C-alpha positions in Angstrom: 0.0 0.0 0.0 1.4 3.4 -1.0 1.0 5.8 1.9 1.3 9.5 1.2 2.4 11.9 3.9 3.9 15.4 4.4 5.7 16.8 7.4 2.6 18.2 9.0 0.7 14.9 9.7 -1.7 15.2 12.6 -0.9 12.4 15.1 -1.3 13.8 18.6 -3.8 15.8 20.6 -1.3 18.6 20.6 -1.2 18.6 16.8 -5.1 19.0 16.6 -5.2 21.6 19.3 -2.4 23.7 17.7 -4.6 24.0 14.6 -7.6 25.1 16.7 -9.7 22.0 16.3 -12.2 20.9 18.9 -11.3 17.4 20.1 -13.0 15.1 22.6 -11.4 12.4 24.7 -13.3 9.1 24.2 -13.1 5.5 25.3 -14.5 2.8 23.0 -15.9 5.7 21.0 -17.9 7.0 24.1 -17.1 10.5 25.2 -15.5 10.9 28.7 -16.6 14.5 29.1 -19.6 16.6 28.4 -18.8 18.1 25.0 -21.9 19.4 23.3 -21.8 23.0 24.5 -20.8 25.6 21.9 -17.8 26.8 24.0 -16.5 23.3 24.9 -12.7 23.0 25.0 -9.9 21.3 26.8 -6.4 22.5 27.3 -3.2 20.6 26.5 -2.6 20.4 30.2 -6.0 18.8 30.8 -5.4 16.3 28.0 -1.9 15.4 29.3 -3.1 15.0 32.9 -6.4 13.2 32.4 -6.7 11.9 28.8 -3.3 11.0 27.4 -4.3 7.4 26.7 -7.8 8.3 25.4 -9.0 8.1 21.9 -9.0 11.5 20.0 -12.3 12.4 18.6 -12.6 15.3 16.3 -15.9 17.2 16.8 -17.2 17.9 13.3 -18.0 21.6 13.7 -16.4 22.5 10.5 -15.6 19.2 8.9 -17.2 16.5 6.8 -16.4 12.8 7.4 -17.3 10.2 4.8 -17.5 7.0 6.9 -17.2 3.9 4.6 -19.0 0.9 6.1 -19.3 -1.4 3.1 -16.2 -2.5 1.2 -17.9 -2.3 -2.2 -18.2 1.5 -1.7 -14.4 1.8 -2.2 -14.7 0.3 -5.7 -16.6 3.5 -6.9 -14.7 6.1 -5.0 -12.1 6.5 -7.8 -14.9 7.1 -10.3 -16.8 9.8 -8.5 -14.9 11.3 -5.5 -13.1 14.5 -6.4 -10.0 14.1 -4.2 -9.3 14.0 -0.5 -6.1 14.9 1.3 -6.9 13.2 4.6 -7.8 9.5 4.4 -7.6 7.2 7.4 -8.8 3.9 9.0 -7.4 0.9 10.8 -5.3 -2.0 9.6 -8.3 -4.2 8.6 -10.0 -1.3 6.9 -7.5 1.4 6.1 -9.5 3.5 3.7 -12.7 3.9 5.8 -12.7 7.6 6.5 -12.4 10.6 4.2 -12.1 14.0 5.9 -12.7 17.5 4.5 -13.3 21.0 5.7 -16.8 22.3 5.4 -20.3 21.2 6.4 -23.2 19.2 5.0 -26.4 17.6 6.1 -25.9 14.3 8.0 -26.9 11.5 5.6 -27.0 7.7 6.0 -27.0 5.4 3.0 -28.8 2.3 4.1 -30.3 -0.5 2.0 -34.0 -1.1 2.7 -34.9 -4.3 4.6 -36.4 -5.9 1.5 -32.8 -6.4 0.3 -31.8 -8.2 3.5 -30.7 -11.4 1.7 -28.2 -9.3 -0.3 -26.6 -7.4 2.6 -26.7 -9.9 5.6 -23.2 -11.2 4.8 -21.6 -7.8 5.3 -20.1 -6.8 8.7 -22.2 -3.6 8.9 -25.2 -5.2 7.3 -27.5 -2.7 5.4 -25.3 0.4 6.1 -23.2 1.4 3.1 -21.7 4.7 4.2 -22.5 7.9 6.0 -21.8 11.6 5.5 -21.2 13.0 8.9 -21.0 16.6 9.8 -22.0 19.1 12.5 -21.1 20.0 16.1 -23.4 17.2 17.4 -21.1 14.5 15.9 -17.5 13.4 16.1 -15.1 10.9 14.5 -12.2 9.0 15.9 -8.9 10.2 14.3 -5.3 9.0 14.1 -3.3 8.0 16.2 -6.0 6.7 18.5 -6.5 3.2 19.6 -9.4 1.7 17.7 -10.5 -0.8 20.4 -9.1 -2.9 23.1 -7.8 -5.4 20.5 -4.7 -3.3 19.9 -5.6 -1.8 16.5 -4.7 1.8 16.0 -6.4 4.3 13.7 -3.8 5.3 11.1 -3.5 7.8 8.2 -3.7 6.0 4.9 -3.0 9.3 3.0 -2.4 12.8 4.4 -1.4 16.0 2.6 -3.9 18.4 4.2 -7.5 18.8 5.2 -9.1 20.9 2.4 -12.6 21.8 1.2 -14.3 19.4 -1.2 -14.0 20.7 -4.8 -17.4 19.6 -6.0 -20.9 18.7 -4.6 -20.2 16.2 -1.9 -23.9 15.0 -1.7 -24.1 14.4 -5.4 -20.9 12.6 -5.7 -21.3 10.4 -2.6 -24.9 9.7 -3.8 -23.5 8.3 -7.0 -21.1 6.1 -5.0 -23.8 4.9 -2.7 -26.3 4.1 -5.5 -23.6 2.3 -7.5 -22.7 0.3 -4.4 -26.4 -0.6 -3.8 -27.1 -1.6 -7.4 -24.0 -3.8 -7.4 -24.9 -5.5 -4.2 -28.5 -6.3 -5.5 -27.3 -7.1 -9.0 -29.6 -9.9 -10.2 -28.5 -13.4 -11.4 -28.0 -14.4 -15.0 -31.2 -14.1 -17.0 -32.4 -10.7 -15.9 -29.2 -8.7 -15.9 -29.8 -7.0 -19.3 -33.3 -5.8 -18.4 -32.0 -4.7 -15.0 -29.3 -2.5 -16.6 -31.7 -1.2 -19.2 -34.1 -0.1 -16.4 -31.3 1.6 -14.5 -30.4 3.6 -17.6 -34.1 4.4 -18.3 -34.6 5.7 -14.7 -31.6 8.0 -15.0 -32.7 9.2 -18.5 -36.2 10.0 -17.3 -35.3 11.6 -14.0 -31.9 13.3 -14.2 -30.0 15.6 -16.5 -27.1 13.2 -16.9 -25.6 12.9 -20.3 -25.9 9.6 -22.2 -22.1 9.2 -21.7 -22.5 9.6 -18.0 -25.1 6.9 -17.9 -23.1 4.6 -20.1 -20.2 4.8 -17.7 -22.4 4.6 -14.6 -24.1 1.4 -15.7 -20.9 -0.1 -17.1 -19.1 0.5 -13.8 -21.8 -1.3 -11.9 -21.8 -4.3 -14.3 -18.0 -4.6 -14.0 -18.1 -4.3 -10.2 -20.8 -7.0 -10.1 -18.5 -9.3 -12.1 -21.0 -9.6 -14.9 -19.4 -11.8 -17.5 -21.1 -9.7 -20.2 -20.2 -6.3 -18.7 -19.0 -5.0 -22.0 -22.6 -5.3 -23.3 -23.9 -3.1 -20.6 -21.6 0.0 -21.1 -23.7 1.6 -23.8 -27.1 1.4 -22.1 -27.4 5.2 -21.8 -27.0 5.5 -25.6 -29.2 2.7 -26.6 -32.0 3.3 -24.1 -32.1 7.0 -25.1 -33.0 6.0 -28.6 -35.5 3.3 -27.6 -39.2 3.7 -28.1 -40.0 2.4 -24.7 -37.9 3.2 -21.7 -38.2 1.0 -18.6 -37.7 2.6 -15.2 -38.3 2.1 -11.5 -41.4 -0.1 -11.9 -39.4 -2.6 -14.1 -36.5 -2.5 -11.6 -38.9 -3.3 -8.8 -40.5 -6.2 -10.8 -37.0 -7.6 -11.7 -35.9 -7.5 -8.1 -39.3 -8.5 -6.7 -39.4 -5.7 -4.2 -41.7 -2.8 -3.6 -41.2 0.3 -5.8 -40.7 2.6 -2.9 -37.6 0.7 -1.9 -36.1 1.3 -5.4 -37.2 4.9 -5.2 -35.2 5.3 -2.0 -32.0 4.1 -3.7 -32.4 6.6 -6.6 -33.3 9.4 -4.3 -29.6 9.4 -3.4 -28.8 10.9 -6.8 -31.6 13.4 -6.6 -34.4 11.5 -8.3 -37.4 13.1 -6.9 -40.6 11.0 -6.9 -42.7 13.7 -5.3 -44.2 14.0 -8.8 -44.4 10.2 -8.9 -44.9 10.4 -12.7 -43.0 7.3 -13.8 -44.4 5.0 -11.1 -47.9 6.3 -11.7 -47.6 5.8 -15.4 -46.3 2.3 -15.2 -48.6 1.4 -12.3 -51.5 2.3 -14.6 -51.4 -0.3 -17.4 -53.4 -0.7 -20.6 -57.0 0.4 -20.9 -59.4 -2.2 -22.4 -62.9 -1.2 -23.7 -65.3 -3.7 -22.3 -68.6 -2.2 -23.3 -70.4 1.1 -23.7 -68.8 3.5 -21.3 -67.2 0.7 -19.4 -63.4 0.2 -19.4 -61.1 -2.3 -17.7 -57.8 -0.8 -16.6 -54.8 -2.9 -15.8 -53.1 -1.9 -12.5 -49.7 -3.3 -11.5 -49.3 -3.8 -7.8 -47.4 -5.8 -5.2 -49.5 -8.4 -3.2 -47.5 -10.0 -0.4 -44.3 -9.0 -2.1 -45.3 -10.5 -5.5 -46.0 -8.2 -8.4 -49.5 -8.9 -9.8 -51.7 -7.4 -12.4 -55.1 -6.4 -11.3 -58.1 -5.2 -13.3 -60.5 -2.6 -12.3 -63.7 -1.5 -14.2 -64.6 2.2 -14.5 -66.7 4.4 -16.6 -65.5 7.2 -18.9 -65.9 10.1 -16.5 -63.8 8.3 -13.9 -61.0 7.8 -16.5 -61.0 11.6 -17.0 -61.1 12.6 -13.4 -57.8 12.2 -11.5 -59.3 12.1 -8.0 -62.2 9.8 -9.0 -59.7 7.4 -10.8 -57.3 7.3 -7.8 -60.3 6.6 -5.5 -61.5 3.8 -7.8 -58.0 2.2 -7.9 -57.5 2.2 -4.1 -61.1 1.0 -3.4 -61.2 -1.7 -6.1 -57.7 -3.0 -6.1 -56.0 -1.7 -2.9 -53.2 -0.1 -4.9 -51.7 3.2 -4.0 -50.7 5.3 -7.0 -48.2 8.1 -6.3 -49.5 11.6 -7.0 -48.7 13.3 -10.3 -49.4 16.6 -11.8 -52.9 17.0 -13.2 -51.4 17.8 -16.7 -49.3 14.6 -16.5 -52.3 12.5 -15.5 -54.3 13.9 -18.5 -51.5 13.3 -20.9 -50.9 9.7 -19.7 -54.6 8.7 -19.6 -55.2 10.3 -23.0 -52.4 8.3 -24.6 -53.6 5.1 -22.9 -57.2 5.7 -23.9 -56.3 6.4 -27.5 -54.3 3.2 -27.6 -57.0 1.1 -25.9 -58.0 -2.4 -27.1 -61.4 -3.9 -27.2 -62.0 -6.8 -24.8 -62.2 -10.2 -26.4 -65.5 -10.7 -24.7 -66.7 -7.2 -25.6 -70.5 -7.4 -25.5 -72.3 -5.1 -27.9 -75.5 -5.8 -26.0 -73.9 -3.9 -23.1 -74.1 -0.8 -25.2 -76.6 1.6 -23.7 -78.0 2.5 -27.1 -78.8 -1.2 -27.7 -80.2 -1.5 -24.3 -82.6 1.4 -25.0 -83.6 -0.3 -28.3 -84.3 -3.5 -26.3 -86.6 -1.6 -24.0 -88.5 -0.1 -26.9 -88.8 -3.5 -28.6 -90.2 -4.9 -25.3 -92.7 -2.1 -25.2 -93.9 -2.8 -28.8 -94.2 -6.5 -28.0 -96.3 -5.8 -24.9 -98.6 -3.2 -26.4 -98.4 -4.5 -30.0 -98.8 -2.2 -33.0 -102.1 -1.8 -34.6 -102.8 -1.2 -38.3 -105.9 0.8 -37.4 -104.7 4.2 -36.2 -107.7 4.7 -34.0 -105.9 2.6 -31.4 -103.2 5.3 -31.2 -105.8 8.0 -30.7 -108.1 6.2 -28.3 -105.8 3.9 -26.4 -102.3 5.4 -26.9 -101.2 2.1 -28.5 -98.6 2.1 -31.2 -99.7 2.3 -34.8 -97.9 0.7 -37.8 -98.7 1.8 -41.4 -98.4 -1.4 -43.4 -98.1 0.5 -46.6 -95.7 3.3 -45.8 -93.8 1.2 -43.2 -93.7 3.8 -40.4 -94.4 3.4 -36.8 -96.2 6.0 -34.6 -96.2 5.7 -30.8 -97.3 7.8 -27.9 -94.4 9.2 -25.7 -96.5 9.1 -22.4 -97.4 5.4 -23.1 -93.8 4.4 -23.6 -92.7 6.4 -20.5 -95.4 4.6 -18.4 -94.0 1.3 -19.6 -90.5 2.2 -18.5 -91.8 3.3 -15.1 -93.6 0.0 -14.6 -90.4 -1.8 -15.4 -88.6 0.5 -12.9 -86.4 1.9 -15.6 -85.5 5.4 -14.6 -84.8 7.8 -17.5 -85.3 11.5 -17.1 -87.8 12.9 -19.5 -85.3 15.1 -21.3 -82.9 12.1 -21.7 -85.9 9.9 -22.9 -86.7 12.4 -25.6 -83.1 12.7 -26.7 -82.8 8.9 -26.8 -85.9 8.7 -29.0 -84.5 11.2 -31.4 -80.9 10.0 -31.4 -81.2 6.2 -31.0 -84.6 5.5 -32.5 -84.3 8.2 -35.2 -87.9 9.3 -34.4 -89.4 12.6 -35.2 -92.4 14.3 -33.6 -95.5 14.1 -35.8 -98.7 16.1 -35.5 -101.5 14.5 -37.4 -105.2 13.8 -37.3 -107.3 10.7 -36.9 -111.0 11.1 -37.9 -110.5 14.8 -37.8 -109.1 14.7 -34.3 -105.6 15.9 -33.4 -103.2 13.1 -32.7 -99.6 13.9 -31.6 -97.1 11.0 -31.8 -93.5 10.1 -32.5 -92.8 8.5 -35.8 -90.1 6.1 -36.9 -89.8 5.7 -40.7 -88.9 2.3 -42.3 -89.5 0.5 -39.1 -89.0 -3.3 -39.3 -91.7 -4.8 -37.1 -92.0 -8.6 -36.3 -95.2 -10.1 -37.6 -96.2 -11.3 -34.1 -96.1 -7.7 -32.8 -98.5 -6.4 -35.5 -102.3 -6.5 -35.2 -104.3 -6.3 -38.5 -108.1 -6.7 -38.4 -111.4 -5.8 -40.1 -111.4 -3.0 -42.6 -107.6 -2.6 -42.5 -107.1 -6.3 -43.3 -109.1 -5.9 -46.5 -107.1 -2.8 -47.4 -103.9 -4.7 -46.9 -105.1 -7.6 -49.1 -106.1 -5.1 -51.9 -102.7 -3.4 -51.8 -101.0 -6.8 -52.0 -103.1 -7.8 -55.0 -102.2 -4.6 -56.8 -98.6 -5.0 -56.0 -98.7 -8.6 -57.4 -100.3 -7.3 -60.6 -103.5 -9.5 -60.2 
């Protein structure tokens, strides 16, 4: 191992105090004094008298300590960390702490419990690394005893403690995410789709260049000892050009975990799922037209840790209303869809609606127009149509002109039939259905010089069993038939 030092290496409590650092005496990493007050300090004399054998802990008032807990983290440090002049650790883990001047928010990078089978073999379990900073925290520094086993904390490299030259949260986030994606790298058979989905997630949710994504995915494949790693190092380029880009939902499916656990990992590089757009889009699957104003929507969800496809049935207005649709999904399939912007919801649902398929068991008889025609046919069968128009005038029964082939019927009579059947249709809707579906027109005529208002359907095809022809009308019909036959 090549250690780098200069003549100003910090090795004793005197060295740290001479540079104005706040240091704390600890034993087995537990402070031996009350140290959290802003003005806490100990003199050299106090250290020499009381704490000369103690561990030296640097209070991180003005420092950032990257604490590496998982060995795979170190594979990615050369790719993304922008230099550190103060690196230390112990014999069994020499490159475990990286120290800079500055401050940042305390952040732990921990794998979710759903990945337990992947991290249980590591000494620190799910913990990958930590960014530690602030006066409420400290770190044990060289030349302190690490524990009672005789190990000493040593510098691995030291030139100076300087400020970090980039964005520490962004760069360590890349290191932590790379580490996590390497640890959970899937077995042979699903590696290509896994890498494709990583690239797709980064393309959709970051401003990384395709070259950045190419290298990021390639580095992971190589670190995971993928025998076909060279095939993965152009994923950013190829996925960018692909018509369909997989993302977090596909990763969750491949790893057989909940999407929120994958989201947590990618949040380390700034992927914000407050919008939830990608998850929502891929949670909502294809739309299938089942019947008139009835649609089946495929919803992808985890049930006891297993990804399953569920179907919910909704009407058109529900498809168009984000709140109504979300309520329908949660009540009918117990699936939580992340919130998205209203404009995103409208765009997604419009695209899926326009690309909808018709169900294999699509039933045209479920069409409301056909149902209305069915009601009318039942009405004619019950009341029957009479060739003698006097029945329309006196008894409000339908009349069929056997010569001109039109049907006249009374609106009130038809409405009474529907009410008897407990079929509720508002009067205005009933009139509109008569006009639009039956193609009927209002007709004002006379029967035996008496006014007779009806609705008329031209060219009506009436079943013989529904038509009543008697007396004088029967003779007229016979005469017309003979003339038509040329006899």
